[in-house]
TORFI-883010 format. One record per residue: residue number from 0; residue in three letters; x, y negated, z negated of N, C-alpha, C, CB in turn. Coordinates in Angstrom, 3 decimals, decimal comma. Glycine has a CB too. Example, Ala and Ser with C-alpha at 12.3 -4.5 7.8 and 13.67 -1.06 7.14 Angstrom:
<sites>
<site nr="0" rest="ALA" n_east="13,190" n_north="5,690" n_up="-7,800" ca_east="12,300" ca_north="4,500" ca_up="-7,800" c_east="13,200" c_north="3,300" c_up="-7,800" cb_east="11,308" cb_north="4,473" cb_up="-9,046"/>
<site nr="1" rest="SER" n_east="12,850" n_north="2,250" n_up="-7,080" ca_east="13,670" ca_north="1,060" ca_up="-7,140" c_east="12,900" c_north="-0,030" c_up="-7,870" cb_east="14,084" cb_north="0,598" cb_up="-5,725"/>
</sites>
This chain:
<sites>
<site nr="0" rest="MET" n_east="101,573" n_north="-56,203" n_up="-138,033" ca_east="100,129" ca_north="-56,170" ca_up="-137,948" c_east="99,685" c_north="-54,884" c_up="-137,293" cb_east="99,599" cb_north="-57,375" cb_up="-137,179"/>
<site nr="1" rest="GLY" n_east="98,708" n_north="-54,262" n_up="-137,846" ca_east="98,170" ca_north="-53,073" ca_up="-137,230" c_east="99,071" c_north="-51,883" c_up="-137,422" cb_east="97,937" cb_north="-53,304" cb_up="-135,780"/>
<site nr="2" rest="GLY" n_east="98,599" n_north="-50,745" n_up="-136,962" ca_east="99,354" ca_north="-49,516" ca_up="-137,085" c_east="100,402" c_north="-49,385" c_up="-136,009" cb_east="98,437" cb_north="-48,340" cb_up="-137,045"/>
<site nr="3" rest="ALA" n_east="101,041" n_north="-48,241" n_up="-136,030" ca_east="102,089" ca_north="-47,981" ca_up="-135,046" c_east="101,509" c_north="-48,038" c_up="-133,648" cb_east="102,753" cb_north="-46,618" cb_up="-135,296"/>
<site nr="4" rest="GLY" n_east="102,190" n_north="-48,726" n_up="-132,787" ca_east="101,751" ca_north="-48,828" ca_up="-131,400" c_east="100,662" c_north="-49,855" c_up="-131,167" cb_east="101,275" cb_north="-47,511" cb_up="-130,935"/>
<site nr="5" rest="ALA" n_east="100,215" n_north="-50,506" n_up="-132,225" ca_east="99,147" ca_north="-51,501" ca_up="-132,066" c_east="99,704" c_north="-52,753" c_up="-131,401" cb_east="98,509" cb_north="-51,854" cb_up="-133,439"/>
<site nr="6" rest="SER" n_east="98,952" n_north="-53,292" n_up="-130,468" ca_east="99,372" ca_north="-54,553" ca_up="-129,873" c_east="98,765" c_north="-55,682" c_up="-130,696" cb_east="98,942" cb_north="-54,650" cb_up="-128,367"/>
<site nr="7" rest="SER" n_east="99,320" n_north="-56,862" n_up="-130,573" ca_east="98,760" ca_north="-57,992" ca_up="-131,292" c_east="98,719" c_north="-59,189" c_up="-130,368" cb_east="99,575" cb_north="-58,305" cb_up="-132,564"/>
<site nr="8" rest="VAL" n_east="97,861" n_north="-60,112" n_up="-130,690" ca_east="97,726" ca_north="-61,324" ca_up="-129,905" c_east="98,574" c_north="-62,391" c_up="-130,569" cb_east="96,233" cb_north="-61,772" cb_up="-129,782"/>
<site nr="9" rest="ASN" n_east="99,515" n_north="-62,943" n_up="-129,842" ca_east="100,365" ca_north="-64,014" ca_up="-130,343" c_east="99,687" c_north="-65,330" c_up="-129,986" cb_east="101,822" cb_north="-63,931" cb_up="-129,746"/>
<site nr="10" rest="PRO" n_east="99,180" n_north="-66,088" n_up="-130,976" ca_east="98,458" ca_north="-67,320" ca_up="-130,669" c_east="99,273" c_north="-68,323" c_up="-129,854" cb_east="98,013" cb_north="-67,966" cb_up="-131,943"/>
<site nr="11" rest="ALA" n_east="100,567" n_north="-68,445" n_up="-130,093" ca_east="101,384" ca_north="-69,393" ca_up="-129,321" c_east="101,483" c_north="-68,959" c_up="-127,872" cb_east="102,790" cb_north="-69,521" cb_up="-129,928"/>
<site nr="12" rest="ALA" n_east="101,686" n_north="-67,667" n_up="-127,640" ca_east="101,757" ca_north="-67,157" ca_up="-126,267" c_east="100,399" c_north="-67,308" c_up="-125,580" cb_east="102,206" cb_north="-65,671" cb_up="-126,256"/>
<site nr="13" rest="ALA" n_east="99,326" n_north="-67,054" n_up="-126,322" ca_east="97,989" ca_north="-67,214" ca_up="-125,752" c_east="97,749" c_north="-68,669" c_up="-125,365" cb_east="96,913" cb_north="-66,739" cb_up="-126,747"/>
<site nr="14" rest="ALA" n_east="98,228" n_north="-69,602" n_up="-126,170" ca_east="98,064" ca_north="-71,031" ca_up="-125,864" c_east="98,774" c_north="-71,380" c_up="-124,564" cb_east="98,606" cb_north="-71,906" cb_up="-127,017"/>
<site nr="15" rest="ARG" n_east="99,970" n_north="-70,836" n_up="-124,362" ca_east="100,698" ca_north="-71,115" ca_up="-123,117" c_east="99,948" c_north="-70,566" c_up="-121,915" cb_east="102,111" cb_north="-70,516" cb_up="-123,172"/>
<site nr="16" rest="ARG" n_east="99,393" n_north="-69,359" n_up="-122,052" ca_east="98,648" ca_north="-68,776" ca_up="-120,930" c_east="97,363" c_north="-69,546" c_up="-120,648" cb_east="98,320" cb_north="-67,311" cb_up="-121,217"/>
<site nr="17" rest="LEU" n_east="96,790" n_north="-70,154" n_up="-121,685" ca_east="95,535" ca_north="-70,886" ca_up="-121,530" c_east="95,728" c_north="-72,298" c_up="-120,981" cb_east="94,823" cb_north="-70,959" cb_up="-122,853"/>
<site nr="18" rest="GLN" n_east="96,960" n_north="-72,797" n_up="-120,942" ca_east="97,171" ca_north="-74,203" ca_up="-120,614" c_east="96,585" c_north="-74,609" c_up="-119,267" cb_east="98,635" cb_north="-74,504" cb_up="-120,626"/>
<site nr="19" rest="ASP" n_east="96,623" n_north="-73,773" n_up="-118,271" ca_east="96,100" ca_north="-74,140" ca_up="-116,963" c_east="94,852" c_north="-73,357" c_up="-116,591" cb_east="97,154" cb_north="-73,933" cb_up="-115,916"/>
<site nr="20" rest="ARG" n_east="94,279" n_north="-72,654" n_up="-117,527" ca_east="93,075" ca_north="-71,867" ca_up="-117,267" c_east="91,878" c_north="-72,513" c_up="-117,966" cb_east="93,261" cb_north="-70,399" cb_up="-117,743"/>
<site nr="21" rest="PRO" n_east="90,689" n_north="-72,186" n_up="-117,516" ca_east="89,500" ca_north="-72,696" ca_up="-118,212" c_east="89,499" c_north="-72,207" c_up="-119,654" cb_east="88,198" cb_north="-72,252" cb_up="-117,488"/>
<site nr="22" rest="ARG" n_east="89,102" n_north="-73,065" n_up="-120,553" ca_east="89,044" ca_north="-72,691" ca_up="-121,965" c_east="87,636" c_north="-72,247" c_up="-122,336" cb_east="89,487" cb_north="-73,865" cb_up="-122,859"/>
<site nr="23" rest="ARG" n_east="86,973" n_north="-71,610" n_up="-121,420" ca_east="85,621" ca_north="-71,136" ca_up="-121,692" c_east="85,673" c_north="-69,801" c_up="-122,417" cb_east="84,814" cb_north="-71,010" cb_up="-120,388"/>
<site nr="24" rest="PRO" n_east="84,896" n_north="-69,657" n_up="-123,471" ca_east="84,822" ca_north="-68,363" ca_up="-124,152" c_east="84,231" c_north="-67,290" c_up="-123,234" cb_east="83,982" cb_north="-68,482" cb_up="-125,435"/>
<site nr="25" rest="ALA" n_east="84,589" n_north="-66,049" n_up="-123,479" ca_east="84,067" ca_north="-64,924" ca_up="-122,706" c_east="82,578" c_north="-64,744" c_up="-123,002" cb_east="84,849" cb_north="-63,621" cb_up="-123,029"/>
<site nr="26" rest="ARG" n_east="81,800" n_north="-64,552" n_up="-121,956" ca_east="80,355" ca_north="-64,348" ca_up="-122,124" c_east="80,012" c_north="-62,883" c_up="-122,392" cb_east="79,608" cb_north="-64,833" cb_up="-120,881"/>
<site nr="27" rest="SER" n_east="80,830" n_north="-61,979" n_up="-121,893" ca_east="80,569" ca_north="-60,555" ca_up="-122,090" c_east="81,876" c_north="-59,854" c_up="-122,438" cb_east="79,923" cb_north="-59,923" cb_up="-120,823"/>
<site nr="28" rest="GLN" n_east="81,742" n_north="-58,632" n_up="-122,896" ca_east="82,919" ca_north="-57,860" ca_up="-123,278" c_east="83,881" c_north="-57,713" c_up="-122,095" cb_east="82,501" cb_north="-56,475" cb_up="-123,803"/>
<site nr="29" rest="SER" n_east="83,357" n_north="-57,579" n_up="-120,899" ca_east="84,222" ca_north="-57,397" ca_up="-119,733" c_east="85,006" c_north="-58,662" c_up="-119,368" cb_east="83,391" cb_north="-56,957" cb_up="-118,547"/>
<site nr="30" rest="ASP" n_east="84,603" n_north="-59,810" n_up="-119,888" ca_east="85,315" ca_north="-61,076" ca_up="-119,633" c_east="86,490" c_north="-61,308" c_up="-120,587" cb_east="84,347" cb_north="-62,240" cb_up="-119,743"/>
<site nr="31" rest="ILE" n_east="86,542" n_north="-60,562" n_up="-121,680" ca_east="87,583" ca_north="-60,775" ca_up="-122,689" c_east="88,930" c_north="-60,296" c_up="-122,163" cb_east="87,230" cb_north="-60,043" cb_up="-124,004"/>
<site nr="32" rest="SER" n_east="89,963" n_north="-61,124" n_up="-122,343" ca_east="91,326" ca_north="-60,736" ca_up="-121,978" c_east="92,296" c_north="-61,567" c_up="-122,804" cb_east="91,586" cb_north="-60,929" cb_up="-120,445"/>
<site nr="33" rest="SER" n_east="93,579" n_north="-61,305" n_up="-122,656" ca_east="94,566" ca_north="-62,081" ca_up="-123,418" c_east="94,605" c_north="-63,529" c_up="-122,962" cb_east="95,955" cb_north="-61,459" cb_up="-123,282"/>
<site nr="34" rest="THR" n_east="94,106" n_north="-63,829" n_up="-121,766" ca_east="94,035" ca_north="-65,216" ca_up="-121,309" c_east="92,654" c_north="-65,820" c_up="-121,536" cb_east="94,398" cb_north="-65,302" cb_up="-119,836"/>
<site nr="35" rest="ARG" n_east="91,731" n_north="-65,020" n_up="-122,004" ca_east="90,375" ca_north="-65,495" ca_up="-122,328" c_east="89,882" c_north="-64,751" c_up="-123,571" cb_east="89,387" cb_north="-65,278" cb_up="-121,115"/>
<site nr="36" rest="PRO" n_east="90,553" n_north="-64,994" n_up="-124,726" ca_east="90,272" ca_north="-64,186" ca_up="-125,908" c_east="89,099" c_north="-64,643" c_up="-126,768" cb_east="91,466" cb_north="-64,147" cb_up="-126,743"/>
<site nr="37" rest="PHE" n_east="88,553" n_north="-65,834" n_up="-126,539" ca_east="87,477" ca_north="-66,323" ca_up="-127,393" c_east="86,153" c_north="-65,671" c_up="-126,993" cb_east="87,371" cb_north="-67,862" cb_up="-127,308"/>
<site nr="38" rest="TYR" n_east="85,387" n_north="-65,203" n_up="-127,998" ca_east="84,168" ca_north="-64,446" ca_up="-127,741" c_east="83,263" c_north="-64,561" c_up="-128,950" cb_east="84,479" cb_north="-62,960" cb_up="-127,421"/>
<site nr="39" rest="PRO" n_east="81,969" n_north="-64,618" n_up="-128,783" ca_east="81,179" ca_north="-64,696" ca_up="-127,558" c_east="80,796" c_north="-66,134" c_up="-127,228" cb_east="79,926" cb_north="-63,842" cb_up="-127,685"/>
<site nr="40" rest="ALA" n_east="80,503" n_north="-66,369" n_up="-125,981" ca_east="79,967" ca_north="-67,662" ca_up="-125,556" c_east="78,449" c_north="-67,533" c_up="-125,562" cb_east="80,511" cb_north="-68,088" cb_up="-124,126"/>
<site nr="41" rest="GLY" n_east="77,786" n_north="-68,594" n_up="-125,917" ca_east="76,325" ca_north="-68,589" ca_up="-125,864" c_east="75,686" c_north="-67,735" c_up="-126,941" cb_east="75,870" cb_north="-68,110" cb_up="-124,526"/>
<site nr="42" rest="ASP" n_east="74,577" n_north="-67,122" n_up="-126,593" ca_east="73,774" ca_north="-66,329" ca_up="-127,519" c_east="74,575" c_north="-65,123" c_up="-128,033" cb_east="72,471" cb_north="-65,856" cb_up="-126,833"/>
<site nr="43" rest="PRO" n_east="74,754" n_north="-65,019" n_up="-129,353" ca_east="75,543" ca_north="-63,915" ca_up="-129,891" c_east="74,784" c_north="-62,598" c_up="-130,031" cb_east="76,078" cb_north="-64,302" cb_up="-131,214"/>
<site nr="44" rest="THR" n_east="73,519" n_north="-62,559" n_up="-129,624" ca_east="72,727" ca_north="-61,346" ca_up="-129,748" c_east="73,419" c_north="-60,194" c_up="-129,022" cb_east="71,306" cb_north="-61,564" cb_up="-129,189"/>
<site nr="45" rest="GLY" n_east="73,622" n_north="-59,113" n_up="-129,731" ca_east="74,227" ca_north="-57,916" ca_up="-129,143" c_east="75,749" c_north="-57,932" c_up="-129,105" cb_east="73,714" cb_north="-57,734" cb_up="-127,763"/>
<site nr="46" rest="THR" n_east="76,365" n_north="-59,016" n_up="-129,549" ca_east="77,820" ca_north="-59,062" ca_up="-129,544" c_east="78,363" c_north="-58,476" c_up="-130,843" cb_east="78,321" cb_north="-60,508" cb_up="-129,350"/>
<site nr="47" rest="LYS" n_east="79,533" n_north="-57,893" n_up="-130,758" ca_east="80,164" ca_north="-57,287" ca_up="-131,926" c_east="81,647" c_north="-57,594" c_up="-131,899" cb_east="79,919" cb_north="-55,756" cb_up="-131,968"/>
<site nr="48" rest="ARG" n_east="82,233" n_north="-57,674" n_up="-133,072" ca_east="83,685" ca_north="-57,854" ca_up="-133,145" c_east="84,397" c_north="-56,700" c_up="-132,462" cb_east="84,147" cb_north="-57,971" cb_up="-134,607"/>
<site nr="49" rest="LYS" n_east="83,798" n_north="-55,537" n_up="-132,498" ca_east="84,399" ca_north="-54,357" ca_up="-131,865" c_east="84,642" c_north="-54,614" c_up="-130,383" cb_east="83,495" cb_north="-53,117" cb_up="-132,049"/>
<site nr="50" rest="HIS" n_east="83,780" n_north="-55,379" n_up="-129,734" ca_east="83,997" ca_north="-55,729" ca_up="-128,326" c_east="85,325" c_north="-56,466" c_up="-128,179" cb_east="82,827" cb_north="-56,601" cb_up="-127,783"/>
<site nr="51" rest="LEU" n_east="85,573" n_north="-57,435" n_up="-129,058" ca_east="86,798" ca_north="-58,230" ca_up="-129,033" c_east="88,016" c_north="-57,350" c_up="-129,328" cb_east="86,712" cb_north="-59,384" cb_up="-130,052"/>
<site nr="52" rest="VAL" n_east="87,911" n_north="-56,532" n_up="-130,363" ca_east="89,008" ca_north="-55,642" ca_up="-130,754" c_east="89,359" c_north="-54,691" c_up="-129,605" cb_east="88,630" cb_north="-54,836" cb_up="-132,024"/>
<site nr="53" rest="ASP" n_east="88,353" n_north="-54,053" n_up="-129,043" ca_east="88,589" ca_north="-53,086" ca_up="-127,964" c_east="89,164" c_north="-53,748" c_up="-126,720" cb_east="87,295" cb_north="-52,368" cb_up="-127,609"/>
<site nr="54" rest="ALA" n_east="88,599" n_north="-54,878" n_up="-126,319" ca_east="89,045" ca_north="-55,544" ca_up="-125,090" c_east="90,483" c_north="-56,049" c_up="-125,203" cb_east="88,115" cb_north="-56,708" cb_up="-124,758"/>
<site nr="55" rest="LEU" n_east="90,913" n_north="-56,407" n_up="-126,415" ca_east="92,279" ca_north="-56,903" ca_up="-126,608" c_east="93,260" c_north="-55,776" c_up="-126,930" cb_east="92,305" cb_north="-57,939" cb_up="-127,723"/>
<site nr="56" rest="GLY" n_east="92,759" n_north="-54,539" n_up="-126,982" ca_east="93,627" ca_north="-53,398" ca_up="-127,227" c_east="94,143" c_north="-53,311" c_up="-128,650" cb_east="94,775" cb_north="-53,443" cb_up="-126,298"/>
<site nr="57" rest="LEU" n_east="93,356" n_north="-53,794" n_up="-129,601" ca_east="93,761" ca_north="-53,776" ca_up="-131,000" c_east="93,214" c_north="-52,528" c_up="-131,682" cb_east="93,275" cb_north="-55,047" cb_up="-131,727"/>
<site nr="58" rest="THR" n_east="93,703" n_north="-52,250" n_up="-132,891" ca_east="93,244" ca_north="-51,050" ca_up="-133,594" c_east="92,079" c_north="-51,311" c_up="-134,538" cb_east="94,380" cb_north="-50,453" cb_up="-134,369"/>
<site nr="59" rest="GLY" n_east="91,838" n_north="-52,567" n_up="-134,910" ca_east="90,737" ca_north="-52,884" ca_up="-135,807" c_east="90,604" c_north="-54,374" c_up="-136,029" cb_east="90,921" cb_north="-52,185" cb_up="-137,129"/>
<site nr="60" rest="ASN" n_east="89,564" n_north="-54,761" n_up="-136,784" ca_east="89,314" ca_north="-56,183" ca_up="-137,062" c_east="90,506" c_north="-56,861" c_up="-137,726" cb_east="88,088" cb_north="-56,334" cb_up="-137,946"/>
<site nr="61" rest="ARG" n_east="91,203" n_north="-56,131" n_up="-138,559" ca_east="92,350" ca_north="-56,707" ca_up="-139,269" c_east="93,412" c_north="-57,222" c_up="-138,292" cb_east="92,967" cb_north="-55,663" cb_up="-140,213"/>
<site nr="62" rest="ASP" n_east="93,542" n_north="-56,590" n_up="-137,142" ca_east="94,542" ca_north="-56,995" ca_up="-136,148" c_east="94,185" c_north="-58,301" c_up="-135,439" cb_east="94,714" cb_north="-55,898" cb_up="-135,121"/>
<site nr="63" rest="LEU" n_east="92,972" n_north="-58,798" n_up="-135,638" ca_east="92,584" ca_north="-60,081" ca_up="-135,059" c_east="93,203" c_north="-61,253" c_up="-135,818" cb_east="91,067" cb_north="-60,213" cb_up="-135,048"/>
<site nr="64" rest="LYS" n_east="93,778" n_north="-60,966" n_up="-136,978" ca_east="94,312" ca_north="-62,031" ca_up="-137,827" c_east="95,801" c_north="-61,837" c_up="-138,074" cb_east="93,561" cb_north="-62,081" cb_up="-139,161"/>
<site nr="65" rest="ARG" n_east="96,492" n_north="-62,952" n_up="-138,210" ca_east="97,874" ca_north="-62,895" ca_up="-138,660" c_east="97,856" c_north="-62,661" c_up="-140,166" cb_east="98,658" cb_north="-64,208" cb_up="-138,290"/>
<site nr="66" rest="ARG" n_east="98,948" n_north="-62,250" n_up="-140,725" ca_east="99,016" ca_north="-61,965" ca_up="-142,154" c_east="98,547" c_north="-63,168" c_up="-142,974" cb_east="100,446" cb_north="-61,576" cb_up="-142,552"/>
<site nr="67" rest="CYS" n_east="98,923" n_north="-64,378" n_up="-142,559" ca_east="98,551" ca_north="-65,575" ca_up="-143,320" c_east="97,065" c_north="-65,912" c_up="-143,190" cb_east="99,384" cb_north="-66,760" cb_up="-142,860"/>
<site nr="68" rest="GLU" n_east="96,362" n_north="-65,244" n_up="-142,292" ca_east="94,935" ca_north="-65,518" ca_up="-142,089" c_east="94,033" c_north="-64,427" c_up="-142,652" cb_east="94,651" cb_north="-65,688" cb_up="-140,618"/>
<site nr="69" rest="ARG" n_east="94,560" n_north="-63,506" n_up="-143,403" ca_east="93,771" ca_north="-62,353" ca_up="-143,857" c_east="92,502" c_north="-62,746" c_up="-144,597" cb_east="94,610" cb_north="-61,481" cb_up="-144,749"/>
<site nr="70" rest="SER" n_east="92,492" n_north="-63,859" n_up="-145,320" ca_east="91,285" ca_north="-64,257" ca_up="-146,048" c_east="90,436" c_north="-65,256" c_up="-145,259" cb_east="91,664" cb_north="-64,858" cb_up="-147,393"/>
<site nr="71" rest="ALA" n_east="90,849" n_north="-65,580" n_up="-144,043" ca_east="90,117" ca_north="-66,536" ca_up="-143,194" c_east="89,378" c_north="-65,783" c_up="-142,084" cb_east="91,091" cb_north="-67,593" cb_up="-142,580"/>
<site nr="72" rest="GLU" n_east="88,636" n_north="-66,520" n_up="-141,309" ca_east="87,936" ca_north="-65,934" ca_up="-140,165" c_east="88,926" c_north="-65,696" c_up="-139,035" cb_east="86,775" cb_north="-66,850" cb_up="-139,692"/>
<site nr="73" rest="ALA" n_east="88,640" n_north="-64,710" n_up="-138,197" ca_east="89,485" ca_north="-64,413" ca_up="-137,036" c_east="89,435" c_north="-65,583" c_up="-136,057" cb_east="89,030" cb_north="-63,096" cb_up="-136,337"/>
<site nr="74" rest="LEU" n_east="90,572" n_north="-65,970" n_up="-135,544" ca_east="90,707" ca_north="-67,130" ca_up="-134,673" c_east="89,829" c_north="-67,065" c_up="-133,427" cb_east="92,134" cb_north="-67,279" cb_up="-134,262"/>
<site nr="75" rest="PHE" n_east="89,681" n_north="-65,899" n_up="-132,835" ca_east="88,987" ca_north="-65,803" ca_up="-131,550" c_east="87,487" c_north="-65,518" c_up="-131,660" cb_east="89,623" cb_north="-64,734" cb_up="-130,730"/>
<site nr="76" rest="TRP" n_east="86,968" n_north="-65,281" n_up="-132,858" ca_east="85,547" ca_north="-64,977" ca_up="-133,058" c_east="84,758" c_north="-66,275" c_up="-133,170" cb_east="85,338" cb_north="-64,103" cb_up="-134,326"/>
<site nr="77" rest="LEU" n_east="83,681" n_north="-66,402" n_up="-132,378" ca_east="82,938" ca_north="-67,661" ca_up="-132,287" c_east="81,541" c_north="-67,619" c_up="-132,895" cb_east="82,828" cb_north="-68,063" cb_up="-130,863"/>
<site nr="78" rest="VAL" n_east="81,293" n_north="-66,709" n_up="-133,826" ca_east="79,959" ca_north="-66,574" ca_up="-134,408" c_east="80,016" c_north="-66,773" c_up="-135,919" cb_east="79,356" cb_north="-65,196" cb_up="-134,071"/>
<site nr="79" rest="GLY" n_east="79,026" n_north="-67,448" n_up="-136,438" ca_east="78,879" ca_north="-67,573" ca_up="-137,879" c_east="79,363" c_north="-68,893" c_up="-138,438" cb_east="79,601" cb_north="-66,476" cb_up="-138,543"/>
<site nr="80" rest="PRO" n_east="79,014" n_north="-69,149" n_up="-139,694" ca_east="79,331" ca_north="-70,437" ca_up="-140,307" c_east="80,817" c_north="-70,631" c_up="-140,589" cb_east="78,567" cb_north="-70,584" cb_up="-141,583"/>
<site nr="81" rest="THR" n_east="81,599" n_north="-69,562" n_up="-140,590" ca_east="83,031" ca_north="-69,705" ca_up="-140,876" c_east="83,902" c_north="-69,611" c_up="-139,628" cb_east="83,461" cb_north="-68,650" cb_up="-141,864"/>
<site nr="82" rest="GLN" n_east="83,286" n_north="-69,566" n_up="-138,456" ca_east="84,082" ca_north="-69,429" ca_up="-137,229" c_east="84,966" c_north="-70,652" c_up="-137,033" cb_east="83,167" cb_north="-69,231" cb_up="-135,999"/>
<site nr="83" rest="VAL" n_east="86,152" n_north="-70,433" n_up="-136,525" ca_east="87,117" ca_north="-71,516" ca_up="-136,301" c_east="87,566" c_north="-71,592" c_up="-134,849" cb_east="88,327" cb_north="-71,331" cb_up="-137,199"/>
<site nr="84" rest="GLY" n_east="87,093" n_north="-70,679" n_up="-134,028" ca_east="87,545" ca_north="-70,597" ca_up="-132,642" c_east="87,274" c_north="-71,831" c_up="-131,809" cb_east="86,911" cb_north="-69,445" cb_up="-131,993"/>
<site nr="85" rest="LYS" n_east="86,136" n_north="-72,486" n_up="-132,018" ca_east="85,824" ca_north="-73,681" ca_up="-131,223" c_east="86,805" c_north="-74,803" c_up="-131,526" cb_east="84,386" cb_north="-74,153" cb_up="-131,494"/>
<site nr="86" rest="ALA" n_east="87,218" n_north="-74,922" n_up="-132,781" ca_east="88,230" ca_north="-75,914" ca_up="-133,132" c_east="89,578" c_north="-75,538" c_up="-132,523" cb_east="88,351" cb_north="-76,045" cb_up="-134,662"/>
<site nr="87" rest="ALA" n_east="89,887" n_north="-74,249" n_up="-132,477" ca_east="91,145" ca_north="-73,805" ca_up="-131,869" c_east="91,158" c_north="-74,115" c_up="-130,377" cb_east="91,358" cb_north="-72,297" cb_up="-132,101"/>
<site nr="88" rest="ILE" n_east="90,042" n_north="-73,873" n_up="-129,699" ca_east="89,948" ca_north="-74,197" ca_up="-128,270" c_east="90,203" c_north="-75,685" c_up="-128,065" cb_east="88,557" cb_north="-73,800" cb_up="-127,699"/>
<site nr="89" rest="SER" n_east="89,574" n_north="-76,506" n_up="-128,879" ca_east="89,745" ca_north="-77,951" ca_up="-128,782" c_east="91,196" c_north="-78,351" c_up="-129,036" cb_east="88,821" cb_north="-78,662" cb_up="-129,771"/>
<site nr="90" rest="GLY" n_east="91,816" n_north="-77,774" n_up="-130,047" ca_east="93,213" ca_north="-78,080" ca_up="-130,350" c_east="94,145" c_north="-77,689" c_up="-129,230" cb_east="93,633" cb_north="-77,389" cb_up="-131,612"/>
<site nr="91" rest="TRP" n_east="93,931" n_north="-76,523" n_up="-128,655" ca_east="94,784" ca_north="-76,079" ca_up="-127,548" c_east="94,578" c_north="-76,957" c_up="-126,330" cb_east="94,499" cb_north="-74,613" cb_up="-127,195"/>
<site nr="92" rest="ARG" n_east="93,303" n_north="-77,276" n_up="-126,049" ca_east="92,984" ca_north="-78,085" ca_up="-124,869" c_east="93,482" c_north="-79,521" c_up="-125,015" cb_east="91,476" cb_north="-78,084" cb_up="-124,621"/>
<site nr="93" rest="ASP" n_east="93,243" n_north="-80,116" n_up="-126,178" ca_east="93,510" ca_north="-81,542" ca_up="-126,360" c_east="94,900" c_north="-81,868" c_up="-126,891" cb_east="92,503" cb_north="-82,111" cb_up="-127,280"/>
<site nr="94" rest="LEU" n_east="95,553" n_north="-80,907" n_up="-127,556" ca_east="96,864" ca_north="-81,186" ca_up="-128,153" c_east="97,983" c_north="-80,339" c_up="-127,553" cb_east="96,806" cb_north="-80,954" cb_up="-129,646"/>
<site nr="95" rest="LEU" n_east="97,833" n_north="-79,033" n_up="-127,619" ca_east="98,927" ca_north="-78,164" ca_up="-127,197" c_east="99,160" c_north="-78,151" c_up="-125,687" cb_east="98,660" cb_north="-76,771" cb_up="-127,664"/>
<site nr="96" rest="ALA" n_east="98,101" n_north="-78,013" n_up="-124,901" ca_east="98,281" ca_north="-77,952" ca_up="-123,440" c_east="98,897" c_north="-79,238" c_up="-122,896" cb_east="96,935" cb_north="-77,689" cb_up="-122,748"/>
<site nr="97" rest="PRO" n_east="98,423" n_north="-80,434" n_up="-123,287" ca_east="99,074" ca_north="-81,656" ca_up="-122,793" c_east="100,539" c_north="-81,754" c_up="-123,238" cb_east="98,306" cb_north="-82,889" cb_up="-123,277"/>
<site nr="98" rest="ALA" n_east="100,820" n_north="-81,356" n_up="-124,479" ca_east="102,202" ca_north="-81,406" ca_up="-124,961" c_east="103,075" c_north="-80,431" c_up="-124,189" cb_east="102,265" cb_north="-81,095" cb_up="-126,463"/>
<site nr="99" rest="TRP" n_east="102,542" n_north="-79,250" n_up="-123,908" ca_east="103,288" ca_north="-78,256" ca_up="-123,143" c_east="103,570" c_north="-78,761" c_up="-121,733" cb_east="102,518" cb_north="-76,930" cb_up="-123,089"/>
<site nr="100" rest="ARG" n_east="102,570" n_north="-79,352" n_up="-121,092" ca_east="102,769" ca_north="-79,890" ca_up="-119,735" c_east="103,815" c_north="-81,001" c_up="-119,746" cb_east="101,435" cb_north="-80,423" cb_up="-119,156"/>
<site nr="101" rest="CYS" n_east="103,785" n_north="-81,845" n_up="-120,746" ca_east="104,759" ca_north="-82,935" ca_up="-120,875" c_east="106,153" c_north="-82,355" c_up="-121,041" cb_east="104,410" cb_north="-83,857" cb_up="-122,072"/>
<site nr="102" rest="ARG" n_east="106,286" n_north="-81,343" n_up="-121,849" ca_east="107,582" ca_north="-80,702" ca_up="-122,072" c_east="108,115" c_north="-80,102" c_up="-120,778" cb_east="107,469" cb_north="-79,616" cb_up="-123,153"/>
<site nr="103" rest="LEU" n_east="107,246" n_north="-79,492" n_up="-119,999" ca_east="107,681" ca_north="-78,886" ca_up="-118,734" c_east="108,186" c_north="-79,946" c_up="-117,753" cb_east="106,528" cb_north="-78,093" cb_up="-118,099"/>
<site nr="104" rest="ARG" n_east="107,575" n_north="-81,130" n_up="-117,773" ca_east="107,996" ca_north="-82,204" ca_up="-116,871" c_east="109,388" c_north="-82,718" c_up="-117,214" cb_east="106,998" cb_north="-83,351" cb_up="-116,918"/>
<site nr="105" rest="TRP" n_east="109,787" n_north="-82,628" n_up="-118,469" ca_east="111,072" ca_north="-83,177" ca_up="-118,910" c_east="112,204" c_north="-82,163" c_up="-118,829" cb_east="110,954" cb_north="-83,685" cb_up="-120,325"/>
<site nr="106" rest="ARG" n_east="111,946" n_north="-80,974" n_up="-118,365" ca_east="113,013" ca_north="-79,970" ca_up="-118,249" c_east="113,828" c_north="-80,187" c_up="-117,031" cb_east="112,450" cb_north="-78,580" cb_up="-118,229"/>
</sites>
């Protein structure tokens, strides 16, 4: 994904980092990080995908998606009728984080 030297967001790794953190979307560009990648929260006026791309250290919008998601909406973008990020937050919060915590207890 991306050009040479481009970093990428690994959704599974992001889910692990989010397990014990608030699952609140970032309200501003300065709030975006690999542990808080969902953006924007609230009123989308003035928000741009470029904020998300820049804050995550990516080279472009294409890097927001895995190869299998190229025709879908970017996972972390929360604006528009095709956004999927709110469902992803719910899935991580309600399914993945509890399963991860359970797995850690059995080690």
